[in-house]
Structures are given as structure tokens and as C-alpha cells.
N, C-alpha and C positions, 0 to 999 in steps of 0.2 A: 475660221475656215469651215465651210460646210462640207461634210463628208459626201462622197459620191453616193448615188442612190443604191449602188450595189456593194457598199462597204459598211462595216460596223461603225456606229457613231463613237466618237471619242469618249462619251460618257459610259458606253457599254464596255469599252476597253479599260476604263479606269475603275469600274465598279464590279466587274465580274472576274472571277478566277479564270485561268486559262481553260480548265476543264468545263466550267459552266458556260463560257463563251462558245466553245466548240460544240457542246451538247445543244445549245440553243440554235446553232447553225444546222445541226442535224435535224432538229425538230422543226425547222423552217421559220423560227422566230427571228433569226438574224441571218444575213447573207454570209456565204462562204466565199472562198477565192474564185474570182471570175475566170482565172486561168483554167481551173478544173472544168469549167463548161467547155472551153475550147478544146481541151484534151480528152473530154468525155470520161472523167472519173469523178468520184464523190466520196466524201467522208461518211461512213456508215456506223461507226462505233467509236467511242472514246471512253477510256478508263483512266485510272491513276497511273500515268506513265505509259499508256498504250493508245494506239490509234489504228483504225482499220479503214482502208479505202477499197472501193470496188470500181472497176472501169472496164470499158470495152474499146480496145483499139480498133480503128477503122482505116479506111482508104486514105484519109487525110493525115495519117501518121506514118507513112511508109518511107523507107530509104530506097535508093535506086535499085536494090536487089529484090524488092517486093516484100521484105519482112518489116516489122515495126521498127522504126528508128529508135536507137538507144536513148535518145533524149526523152522519149515518152516514158520509158522505164525509170530513167534518172529522176524525172519530175515526180513520179509516183513515190519513189523511195525517199526523195528529199521531203515531200509533203508528209508522208507517214512518219518519218523521223522527227520532222519539225513539229507536227501536231502532238506526237507522243511527248516531246519535251515541253511544249506549250501547256499540256494538260497538267503539268506539275507546278506551274507558276501561279503566284498570287495575283490578285487584281492589280492592274496598273504596271505590271512587269512585262516588258517585251523581250524579244530575242532576235537574233540574226544568225543565219547559217554561216559557219566559218569554212567548212569543207564537207563535201559529200563524195564518197567513192562508191562505185558500183561495179559488180562483177556479173557478167551475163553467162548463164549456164545452158540455156536453150534458146533457140529462136522464138520470138514472139510473133505469132501469126495473126493477121487481121480477119479472123474467122467468125467474129460476132460473139464469141464466148466471153463471159464475165470473168475477169481476173481479180484476185484478192491480194491486197498488199497489207501486210501486218507489220506495224512498227512498235518498238518498245524501247524504253529508256534502259540503257545498260549501266550508266553511272551518272549521278547528279552531284556535282560539286557546288561550291559557293558561286562560281561564275561560269563554269563550263559544264555542259551536259553532253554526253555522248549517247547515241541511239543507234539501233540497227533495224533493218526492215528486209522483208523478202516478198517477192511477187510469186504467187502460186496460181497454177491453172486449176480448172474444175476438178481434176483428178488428184490435186494436192502436190503435183510436181513443181519443184522450184524452177522458175525461169530466170530469176535474177535475185541478187542479194547485195546489200550494201550497208555502209555506216555513214553517220553524219555527226559532226561536232557543232 
């Protein structure tokens, strides 16, 4: 099966560690998730058990009340947690999210500002990894936080 033009090739998935795969995506050598394009966020940093995203919510991400829909924040937290977990995996090892939970602490406004989402692994077992992430505004105020397994 030929990979989509906007997806990593199976050989890349099989030969690169999770951290190397993600870093090559940041560097532009490999594609990252196309969903991030639609939601206007991107992976900007990856470390051993950490991942940082930045994004700008806009008019296409609103709920009926005019603030940013919670699904946008959930997608960011799920992505940051998932990539933090992925950064700890060996080449050829995949993962799937079992559960993600998010708490919203402030409204997210579509004001064009860049928001930062920091994810980190909390625990890495043999088959289960748990991670946490938080979305911060430019002033460092937490807008949402969550966990993922």
C-alpha cells in the first residue's frame, strides 16, 4: 500500500524512533498530522517524554457562544500527550489513545494570539503510558489542562 503524500512512509515508521520521527516532522523532512493544518496548530518542540504545540484558534473553531469550541482544546491536549508518549517509543512501535480527559479553566478566545500546549509523560509502563498537557496563553495563564492514557 502506498502512503498518502501527506503521511510518513511505512519505512520511516519502522526505522525511526518516535522522537526522531517527530523531530523530522518539525524540521520539515517528514509530514506531520494533516488534522493539525485544519485546526491551525503545529508541533514545535519534542524531547524525551515531552512535546510542545503552538496554535492560533480562529473563526472556524467557534462554538455557538463565540468562544473556541472545546474540541479544539481537546485535540491539542490529545496531540501533545500523544506526541510526548510517542517520543519515548522505539522504532516500529505504535500507540493509540485509550482515554483523554480535559478540564477547561478559562474561555479560549479567537483573538489571533498564539497559544502554547505543553505535554509530558507522567508514567511509562510496559504497555501503558500516561501523559498530561496544559494550554497556556501568551501571559502564561492556563486555559485548559488534561491527561491522556
